[in-house]
Every structure is written in C-alpha cells, then in structure tokens.
N, CA, C and O atoms as a Maestro MAE file, in Angstrom:
{
 s_m_m2io_version
 :::
 2.0.0
}

f_m_ct {
 s_m_title
 :::
 protein
 m_atom[252] {
  # First column is atom index #
  i_m_mmod_type
  r_m_x_coord
  r_m_y_coord
  r_m_z_coord
  i_m_residue_number
  s_m_chain_name
  s_m_pdb_residue_name
  s_m_pdb_atom_name
  i_m_atomic_number
  :::
  1 25 215.894 119.102 67.668 1 A "MET " " N  " 7
  2 3 215.401 120.124 66.793 1 A "MET " " CA " 6
  3 2 215.564 121.527 67.376 1 A "MET " " C  " 6
  4 15 215.313 121.647 68.575 1 A "MET " " O  " 8
  5 25 215.984 122.690 66.630 2 A "LYS " " N  " 7
  6 3 216.318 123.941 67.011 2 A "LYS " " CA " 6
  7 2 215.295 124.789 66.622 2 A "LYS " " C  " 6
  8 15 214.729 124.514 65.564 2 A "LYS " " O  " 8
  9 25 214.961 125.688 67.200 3 A "ILE " " N  " 7
  10 3 213.958 126.919 67.196 3 A "ILE " " CA " 6
  11 2 214.404 128.301 67.432 3 A "ILE " " C  " 6
  12 15 215.030 128.551 68.462 3 A "ILE " " O  " 8
  13 25 214.175 129.102 66.685 4 A "GLU " " N  " 7
  14 3 214.261 130.492 66.870 4 A "GLU " " CA " 6
  15 2 213.095 131.285 66.310 4 A "GLU " " C  " 6
  16 15 212.177 130.732 65.705 4 A "GLU " " O  " 8
  17 25 213.150 132.533 66.515 5 A "VAL " " N  " 7
  18 3 212.179 133.641 66.266 5 A "VAL " " CA " 6
  19 2 212.732 134.686 65.703 5 A "VAL " " C  " 6
  20 15 213.421 135.476 66.349 5 A "VAL " " O  " 8
  21 25 212.473 134.819 64.330 6 A "ASN " " N  " 7
  22 3 212.923 136.142 63.792 6 A "ASN " " CA " 6
  23 2 212.094 137.414 64.229 6 A "ASN " " C  " 6
  24 15 210.923 137.772 64.105 6 A "ASN " " O  " 8
  25 25 213.235 137.930 64.795 7 A "LEU " " N  " 7
  26 3 212.500 139.226 65.677 7 A "LEU " " CA " 6
  27 2 212.080 140.313 64.804 7 A "LEU " " C  " 6
  28 15 211.237 141.161 65.096 7 A "LEU " " O  " 8
  29 25 212.823 140.216 63.554 8 A "ASN " " N  " 7
  30 3 212.270 141.514 62.458 8 A "ASN " " CA " 6
  31 2 210.874 141.087 62.038 8 A "ASN " " C  " 6
  32 15 210.022 141.952 61.835 8 A "ASN " " O  " 8
  33 25 210.638 139.986 61.919 9 A "LYS " " N  " 7
  34 3 209.329 139.598 61.290 9 A "LYS " " CA " 6
  35 2 208.089 139.423 62.506 9 A "LYS " " C  " 6
  36 15 206.946 139.837 62.313 9 A "LYS " " O  " 8
  37 25 208.499 138.774 63.718 10 A "CYS " " N  " 7
  38 3 207.111 138.891 64.692 10 A "CYS " " CA " 6
  39 2 206.547 140.101 64.973 10 A "CYS " " C  " 6
  40 15 207.166 141.145 65.174 10 A "CYS " " O  " 8
  41 25 205.280 139.938 64.987 11 A "GLN " " N  " 7
  42 3 204.426 141.293 65.217 11 A "GLN " " CA " 6
  43 2 203.837 141.163 66.391 11 A "GLN " " C  " 6
  44 15 203.081 142.061 66.761 11 A "GLN " " O  " 8
  45 25 204.073 139.974 67.248 12 A "GLY " " N  " 7
  46 3 203.440 139.891 68.784 12 A "GLY " " CA " 6
  47 2 202.000 139.236 68.938 12 A "GLY " " C  " 6
  48 15 201.365 139.230 69.993 12 A "GLY " " O  " 8
  49 25 201.623 138.748 67.873 13 A "TYR " " N  " 7
  50 3 200.530 138.002 67.897 13 A "TYR " " CA " 6
  51 2 200.285 137.138 68.916 13 A "TYR " " C  " 6
  52 15 199.160 137.039 69.407 13 A "TYR " " O  " 8
  53 25 201.347 136.412 69.339 14 A "ALA " " N  " 7
  54 3 201.329 135.620 70.502 14 A "ALA " " CA " 6
  55 2 200.624 134.277 70.164 14 A "ALA " " C  " 6
  56 15 200.239 133.613 71.126 14 A "ALA " " O  " 8
  57 25 200.404 133.789 68.886 15 A "GLN " " N  " 7
  58 3 199.817 132.543 68.625 15 A "GLN " " CA " 6
  59 2 200.795 131.595 69.120 15 A "GLN " " C  " 6
  60 15 200.332 130.628 69.726 15 A "GLN " " O  " 8
  61 25 202.021 131.671 68.990 16 A "CYS " " N  " 7
  62 3 202.960 130.528 69.150 16 A "CYS " " CA " 6
  63 2 202.987 130.329 70.981 16 A "CYS " " C  " 6
  64 15 203.110 129.202 71.461 16 A "CYS " " O  " 8
  65 25 202.873 131.398 71.744 17 A "VAL " " N  " 7
  66 3 202.779 131.461 73.205 17 A "VAL " " CA " 6
  67 2 201.393 130.589 73.563 17 A "VAL " " C  " 6
  68 15 201.362 129.846 74.544 17 A "VAL " " O  " 8
  69 25 200.401 130.736 72.781 18 A "ALA " " N  " 7
  70 3 199.030 130.316 73.070 18 A "ALA " " CA " 6
  71 2 199.226 128.814 72.792 18 A "ALA " " C  " 6
  72 15 198.750 127.996 73.579 18 A "ALA " " O  " 8
  73 25 199.921 128.414 71.682 19 A "GLU " " N  " 7
  74 3 200.019 127.073 71.293 19 A "GLU " " CA " 6
  75 2 201.053 126.362 71.996 19 A "GLU " " C  " 6
  76 15 200.958 125.142 72.134 19 A "GLU " " O  " 8
  77 25 201.942 126.944 72.412 20 A "ALA " " N  " 7
  78 3 203.226 126.164 73.128 20 A "ALA " " CA " 6
  79 2 203.885 127.078 74.290 20 A "ALA " " C  " 6
  80 15 205.026 127.532 74.201 20 A "ALA " " O  " 8
  81 25 203.066 127.280 75.333 21 A "PRO " " N  " 7
  82 3 203.646 128.265 76.232 21 A "PRO " " CA " 6
  83 2 205.049 127.841 77.132 21 A "PRO " " C  " 6
  84 15 205.684 128.544 77.918 21 A "PRO " " O  " 8
  85 25 205.293 126.356 76.691 22 A "GLU " " N  " 7
  86 3 206.294 125.734 77.106 22 A "GLU " " CA " 6
  87 2 207.925 125.943 76.425 22 A "GLU " " C  " 6
  88 15 209.044 125.652 76.850 22 A "GLU " " O  " 8
  89 25 207.412 126.613 75.127 23 A "ILE " " N  " 7
  90 3 208.470 126.683 74.073 23 A "ILE " " CA " 6
  91 2 208.783 128.358 74.146 23 A "ILE " " C  " 6
  92 15 209.916 128.811 74.310 23 A "ILE " " O  " 8
  93 25 207.556 129.187 73.991 24 A "PHE " " N  " 7
  94 3 207.623 130.515 73.664 24 A "PHE " " CA " 6
  95 2 206.972 131.371 74.884 24 A "PHE " " C  " 6
  96 15 206.160 130.963 75.713 24 A "PHE " " O  " 8
  97 25 207.517 132.604 74.778 25 A "THR " " N  " 7
  98 3 207.108 133.653 75.624 25 A "THR " " CA " 6
  99 2 207.230 134.851 75.052 25 A "THR " " C  " 6
  100 15 208.019 134.842 74.107 25 A "THR " " O  " 8
  101 25 206.618 136.119 75.339 26 A "LEU " " N  " 7
  102 3 206.696 137.253 74.701 26 A "LEU " " CA " 6
  103 2 207.473 138.106 75.716 26 A "LEU " " C  " 6
  104 15 207.236 138.191 76.921 26 A "LEU " " O  " 8
  105 25 208.517 138.772 74.967 27 A "ASN " " N  " 7
  106 3 209.465 139.623 75.755 27 A "ASN " " CA " 6
  107 2 209.019 140.878 76.008 27 A "ASN " " C  " 6
  108 15 207.874 141.207 75.699 27 A "ASN " " O  " 8
  109 25 209.850 141.686 76.581 28 A "ALA " " N  " 7
  110 3 209.492 143.229 76.969 28 A "ALA " " CA " 6
  111 2 209.065 144.028 76.051 28 A "ALA " " C  " 6
  112 15 208.336 144.989 76.299 28 A "ALA " " O  " 8
  113 25 209.493 143.700 74.834 29 A "ASP " " N  " 7
  114 3 209.063 144.275 73.487 29 A "ASP " " CA " 6
  115 2 207.575 144.142 72.938 29 A "ASP " " C  " 6
  116 15 206.884 144.837 72.194 29 A "ASP " " O  " 8
  117 25 207.342 142.722 73.756 30 A "GLY " " N  " 7
  118 3 205.958 142.334 73.142 30 A "GLY " " CA " 6
  119 2 206.078 141.370 71.960 30 A "GLY " " C  " 6
  120 15 205.074 141.018 71.340 30 A "GLY " " O  " 8
  121 25 207.255 140.961 71.662 31 A "VAL " " N  " 7
  122 3 207.562 140.055 70.558 31 A "VAL " " CA " 6
  123 2 207.882 138.741 71.142 31 A "VAL " " C  " 6
  124 15 208.413 138.615 72.246 31 A "VAL " " O  " 8
  125 25 207.515 137.684 70.309 32 A "ALA " " N  " 7
  126 3 207.934 136.218 70.886 32 A "ALA " " CA " 6
  127 2 209.516 136.025 70.613 32 A "ALA " " C  " 6
  128 15 210.217 136.524 69.733 32 A "ALA " " O  " 8
  129 25 209.895 135.005 71.818 33 A "GLU " " N  " 7
  130 3 211.051 134.328 71.685 33 A "GLU " " CA " 6
  131 2 211.039 133.194 72.139 33 A "GLU " " C  " 6
  132 15 210.091 132.927 72.878 33 A "GLU " " O  " 8
  133 25 211.893 132.303 71.919 34 A "ALA " " N  " 7
  134 3 211.879 131.004 72.145 34 A "ALA " " CA " 6
  135 2 212.643 131.064 73.628 34 A "ALA " " C  " 6
  136 15 213.507 131.886 73.932 34 A "ALA " " O  " 8
  137 25 212.123 130.002 74.477 35 A "LEU " " N  " 7
  138 3 212.681 130.008 75.853 35 A "LEU " " CA " 6
  139 2 213.995 129.212 75.677 35 A "LEU " " C  " 6
  140 15 214.930 129.435 76.445 35 A "LEU " " O  " 8
  141 25 214.092 128.355 74.759 36 A "SER " " N  " 7
  142 3 215.439 127.698 74.606 36 A "SER " " CA " 6
  143 2 215.760 127.594 73.277 36 A "SER " " C  " 6
  144 15 214.805 127.717 72.510 36 A "SER " " O  " 8
  145 25 216.768 127.415 72.822 37 A "ALA " " N  " 7
  146 3 217.139 127.205 71.297 37 A "ALA " " CA " 6
  147 2 216.995 125.949 70.650 37 A "ALA " " C  " 6
  148 15 216.966 125.792 69.430 37 A "ALA " " O  " 8
  149 25 216.885 124.880 71.690 38 A "SER " " N  " 7
  150 3 216.615 123.540 71.228 38 A "SER " " CA " 6
  151 2 215.114 123.234 71.995 38 A "SER " " C  " 6
  152 15 214.583 123.851 72.919 38 A "SER " " O  " 8
  153 25 214.703 122.180 71.331 39 A "VAL " " N  " 7
  154 3 213.354 121.729 71.653 39 A "VAL " " CA " 6
  155 2 213.359 120.200 71.947 39 A "VAL " " C  " 6
  156 15 213.806 119.401 71.125 39 A "VAL " " O  " 8
  157 25 212.911 119.870 72.994 40 A "ALA " " N  " 7
  158 3 212.846 118.468 73.426 40 A "ALA " " CA " 6
  159 2 212.049 117.659 72.402 40 A "ALA " " C  " 6
  160 15 211.122 118.171 71.773 40 A "ALA " " O  " 8
  161 25 212.437 116.343 72.239 41 A "GLU " " N  " 7
  162 3 211.613 115.688 71.079 41 A "GLU " " CA " 6
  163 2 210.167 115.227 71.569 41 A "GLU " " C  " 6
  164 15 209.326 114.785 70.786 41 A "GLU " " O  " 8
  165 25 209.984 115.354 72.774 42 A "SER " " N  " 7
  166 3 208.617 115.124 73.257 42 A "SER " " CA " 6
  167 2 207.839 116.551 72.981 42 A "SER " " C  " 6
  168 15 206.617 116.554 73.131 42 A "SER " " O  " 8
  169 25 208.461 117.677 72.610 43 A "ASP " " N  " 7
  170 3 207.672 118.886 72.373 43 A "ASP " " CA " 6
  171 2 207.634 119.440 70.929 43 A "ASP " " C  " 6
  172 15 207.220 120.556 70.615 43 A "ASP " " O  " 8
  173 25 208.142 118.469 70.074 44 A "GLU " " N  " 7
  174 3 208.558 118.977 68.769 44 A "GLU " " CA " 6
  175 2 207.166 119.373 68.085 44 A "GLU " " C  " 6
  176 15 206.962 120.374 67.397 44 A "GLU " " O  " 8
  177 25 206.181 118.290 68.451 45 A "LYS " " N  " 7
  178 3 204.862 118.698 67.578 45 A "LYS " " CA " 6
  179 2 204.302 119.906 67.956 45 A "LYS " " C  " 6
  180 15 203.574 120.372 67.079 45 A "LYS " " O  " 8
  181 25 204.406 120.669 69.109 46 A "TYR " " N  " 7
  182 3 203.846 121.783 69.621 46 A "TYR " " CA " 6
  183 2 204.627 122.743 68.832 46 A "TYR " " C  " 6
  184 15 203.948 123.584 68.241 46 A "TYR " " O  " 8
  185 25 205.865 122.806 68.692 47 A "ALA " " N  " 7
  186 3 206.872 123.932 68.366 47 A "ALA " " CA " 6
  187 2 206.365 123.756 66.731 47 A "ALA " " C  " 6
  188 15 206.121 124.828 66.178 47 A "ALA " " O  " 8
  189 25 206.200 122.639 65.985 48 A "ILE " " N  " 7
  190 3 205.792 122.773 64.711 48 A "ILE " " CA " 6
  191 2 204.312 123.516 64.370 48 A "ILE " " C  " 6
  192 15 204.010 124.326 63.494 48 A "ILE " " O  " 8
  193 25 203.605 122.949 65.336 49 A "ALA " " N  " 7
  194 3 201.940 123.628 65.360 49 A "ALA " " CA " 6
  195 2 202.195 125.217 65.736 49 A "ALA " " C  " 6
  196 15 201.661 126.142 65.125 49 A "ALA " " O  " 8
  197 25 202.976 125.350 66.688 50 A "ALA " " N  " 7
  198 3 203.217 127.127 66.658 50 A "ALA " " CA " 6
  199 2 203.780 127.727 65.509 50 A "ALA " " C  " 6
  200 15 203.329 128.807 65.127 50 A "ALA " " O  " 8
  201 25 204.896 127.058 64.781 51 A "ALA " " N  " 7
  202 3 205.377 127.747 63.533 51 A "ALA " " CA " 6
  203 2 204.152 127.748 62.595 51 A "ALA " " C  " 6
  204 15 203.832 128.853 62.158 51 A "ALA " " O  " 8
  205 25 203.437 126.712 62.226 52 A "ASP " " N  " 7
  206 3 202.350 126.857 61.303 52 A "ASP " " CA " 6
  207 2 201.101 127.798 61.558 52 A "ASP " " C  " 6
  208 15 200.373 128.187 60.644 52 A "ASP " " O  " 8
  209 25 200.936 128.109 62.827 53 A "LEU " " N  " 7
  210 3 200.052 129.122 63.313 53 A "LEU " " CA " 6
  211 2 200.401 130.702 63.239 53 A "LEU " " C  " 6
  212 15 199.573 131.612 63.213 53 A "LEU " " O  " 8
  213 25 201.912 130.835 63.207 54 A "CYS " " N  " 7
  214 3 202.446 132.140 63.227 54 A "CYS " " CA " 6
  215 2 201.878 132.799 61.834 54 A "CYS " " C  " 6
  216 15 202.042 132.267 60.736 54 A "CYS " " O  " 8
  217 25 201.228 133.965 62.035 55 A "PRO " " N  " 7
  218 3 200.661 134.596 60.941 55 A "PRO " " CA " 6
  219 2 201.669 135.326 60.032 55 A "PRO " " C  " 6
  220 15 201.452 135.574 58.846 55 A "PRO " " O  " 8
  221 25 202.719 135.625 60.660 56 A "MET " " N  " 7
  222 3 204.200 136.366 60.133 56 A "MET " " CA " 6
  223 2 205.061 135.329 59.639 56 A "MET " " C  " 6
  224 15 206.035 135.693 58.981 56 A "MET " " O  " 8
  225 25 204.884 134.125 59.832 57 A "GLN " " N  " 7
  226 3 206.089 132.928 59.581 57 A "GLN " " CA " 6
  227 2 207.378 133.398 60.225 57 A "GLN " " C  " 6
  228 15 208.417 133.325 59.569 57 A "GLN " " O  " 8
  229 25 207.389 133.835 61.357 58 A "ALA " " N  " 7
  230 3 208.553 134.322 61.769 58 A "ALA " " CA " 6
  231 2 209.345 133.137 62.856 58 A "ALA " " C  " 6
  232 15 210.383 133.455 63.437 58 A "ALA " " O  " 8
  233 25 208.807 131.963 63.010 59 A "ILE " " N  " 7
  234 3 209.401 130.902 63.591 59 A "ILE " " CA " 6
  235 2 210.133 129.874 62.572 59 A "ILE " " C  " 6
  236 15 209.669 129.124 61.714 59 A "ILE " " O  " 8
  237 25 211.341 130.111 62.963 60 A "ILE " " N  " 7
  238 3 212.506 129.126 62.117 60 A "ILE " " CA " 6
  239 2 212.770 127.970 62.910 60 A "ILE " " C  " 6
  240 15 213.156 128.067 64.075 60 A "ILE " " O  " 8
  241 25 212.543 126.674 62.227 61 A "ILE " " N  " 7
  242 3 212.722 125.511 62.761 61 A "ILE " " CA " 6
  243 2 214.049 124.669 61.889 61 A "ILE " " C  " 6
  244 15 214.138 124.761 60.664 61 A "ILE " " O  " 8
  245 25 214.690 124.138 62.431 62 A "SER " " N  " 7
  246 3 215.912 123.588 61.985 62 A "SER " " CA " 6
  247 2 216.169 122.163 62.735 62 A "SER " " C  " 6
  248 15 215.765 121.955 63.879 62 A "SER " " O  " 8
  249 25 216.955 121.115 61.889 63 A "ASP " " N  " 7
  250 3 217.248 119.989 62.853 63 A "ASP " " CA " 6
  251 2 218.566 120.036 63.269 63 A "ASP " " C  " 6
  252 15 218.994 119.195 64.060 63 A "ASP " " O  " 8
  :::
 }
 m_bond[251] {
  # First column is bond index #
  i_m_from
  i_m_to
  i_m_order
  :::
  1 1 2 1
  2 2 3 1
  3 3 4 2
  4 3 5 1
  5 5 6 1
  6 6 7 1
  7 7 8 2
  8 7 9 1
  9 9 10 1
  10 10 11 1
  11 11 12 2
  12 11 13 1
  13 13 14 1
  14 14 15 1
  15 15 16 2
  16 15 17 1
  17 17 18 1
  18 18 19 1
  19 19 20 2
  20 19 21 1
  21 21 22 1
  22 22 23 1
  23 23 24 2
  24 23 25 1
  25 25 26 1
  26 26 27 1
  27 27 28 2
  28 27 29 1
  29 29 30 1
  30 30 31 1
  31 31 32 2
  32 31 33 1
  33 33 34 1
  34 34 35 1
  35 35 36 2
  36 35 37 1
  37 37 38 1
  38 38 39 1
  39 39 40 2
  40 39 41 1
  41 41 42 1
  42 42 43 1
  43 43 44 2
  44 43 45 1
  45 45 46 1
  46 46 47 1
  47 47 48 2
  48 47 49 1
  49 49 50 1
  50 50 51 1
  51 51 52 2
  52 51 53 1
  53 53 54 1
  54 54 55 1
  55 55 56 2
  56 55 57 1
  57 57 58 1
  58 58 59 1
  59 59 60 2
  60 59 61 1
  61 61 62 1
  62 62 63 1
  63 63 64 2
  64 63 65 1
  65 65 66 1
  66 66 67 1
  67 67 68 2
  68 67 69 1
  69 69 70 1
  70 70 71 1
  71 71 72 2
  72 71 73 1
  73 73 74 1
  74 74 75 1
  75 75 76 2
  76 75 77 1
  77 77 78 1
  78 78 79 1
  79 79 80 2
  80 79 81 1
  81 81 82 1
  82 82 83 1
  83 83 84 2
  84 83 85 1
  85 85 86 1
  86 86 87 1
  87 87 88 2
  88 87 89 1
  89 89 90 1
  90 90 91 1
  91 91 92 2
  92 91 93 1
  93 93 94 1
  94 94 95 1
  95 95 96 2
  96 95 97 1
  97 97 98 1
  98 98 99 1
  99 99 100 2
  100 99 101 1
  101 101 102 1
  102 102 103 1
  103 103 104 2
  104 103 105 1
  105 105 106 1
  106 106 107 1
  107 107 108 2
  108 107 109 1
  109 109 110 1
  110 110 111 1
  111 111 112 2
  112 111 113 1
  113 113 114 1
  114 114 115 1
  115 115 116 2
  116 115 117 1
  117 117 118 1
  118 118 119 1
  119 119 120 2
  120 119 121 1
  121 121 122 1
  122 122 123 1
  123 123 124 2
  124 123 125 1
  125 125 126 1
  126 126 127 1
  127 127 128 2
  128 127 129 1
  129 129 130 1
  130 130 131 1
  131 131 132 2
  132 131 133 1
  133 133 134 1
  134 134 135 1
  135 135 136 2
  136 135 137 1
  137 137 138 1
  138 138 139 1
  139 139 140 2
  140 139 141 1
  141 141 142 1
  142 142 143 1
  143 143 144 2
  144 143 145 1
  145 145 146 1
  146 146 147 1
  147 147 148 2
  148 147 149 1
  149 149 150 1
  150 150 151 1
  151 151 152 2
  152 151 153 1
  153 153 154 1
  154 154 155 1
  155 155 156 2
  156 155 157 1
  157 157 158 1
  158 158 159 1
  159 159 160 2
  160 159 161 1
  161 161 162 1
  162 162 163 1
  163 163 164 2
  164 163 165 1
  165 165 166 1
  166 166 167 1
  167 167 168 2
  168 167 169 1
  169 169 170 1
  170 170 171 1
  171 171 172 2
  172 171 173 1
  173 173 174 1
  174 174 175 1
  175 175 176 2
  176 175 177 1
  177 177 178 1
  178 178 179 1
  179 179 180 2
  180 179 181 1
  181 181 182 1
  182 182 183 1
  183 183 184 2
  184 183 185 1
  185 185 186 1
  186 186 187 1
  187 187 188 2
  188 187 189 1
  189 189 190 1
  190 190 191 1
  191 191 192 2
  192 191 193 1
  193 193 194 1
  194 194 195 1
  195 195 196 2
  196 195 197 1
  197 197 198 1
  198 198 199 1
  199 199 200 2
  200 199 201 1
  201 201 202 1
  202 202 203 1
  203 203 204 2
  204 203 205 1
  205 205 206 1
  206 206 207 1
  207 207 208 2
  208 207 209 1
  209 209 210 1
  210 210 211 1
  211 211 212 2
  212 211 213 1
  213 213 214 1
  214 214 215 1
  215 215 216 2
  216 215 217 1
  217 217 218 1
  218 218 219 1
  219 219 220 2
  220 219 221 1
  221 221 222 1
  222 222 223 1
  223 223 224 2
  224 223 225 1
  225 225 226 1
  226 226 227 1
  227 227 228 2
  228 227 229 1
  229 229 230 1
  230 230 231 1
  231 231 232 2
  232 231 233 1
  233 233 234 1
  234 234 235 1
  235 235 236 2
  236 235 237 1
  237 237 238 1
  238 238 239 1
  239 239 240 2
  240 239 241 1
  241 241 242 1
  242 242 243 1
  243 243 244 2
  244 243 245 1
  245 245 246 1
  246 246 247 1
  247 247 248 2
  248 247 249 1
  249 249 250 1
  250 250 251 1
  251 251 252 2
  :::
 }
}
C-alpha cells in the first residue's frame, strides 16, 4: 500500500498523527506528512483509519 498527504489540503489537525504515529508526523510547517511512501501490510489498518479520520480528506491511499 502506498500513502501520501496532499499538502494543499492538510490543515494540520494531526488526527492522522494521533491515530498512526508510526506512519505520520507533522513537518516544520505544521502539516502532516507520511514517514514513508509505502505502508507495511501490518500497518495498513492504521493508515486506513487515519485517512478516515482526516477532516480534510488529505490522505491518499493507493495499492
């Protein structure tokens, strides 16, 4: 699974960081970014949950 954050949409609510800190972090500008472009199979459920929680729907998941 691949994951990315649309930096133009992210408003820095950090719901993804709270849900999946092993996948997301906040950068110096206060917006979320993925720590890696790919997500381990064991972490996929956390990535999906984080995307669902994002109020701006800024997280893009692809296979």
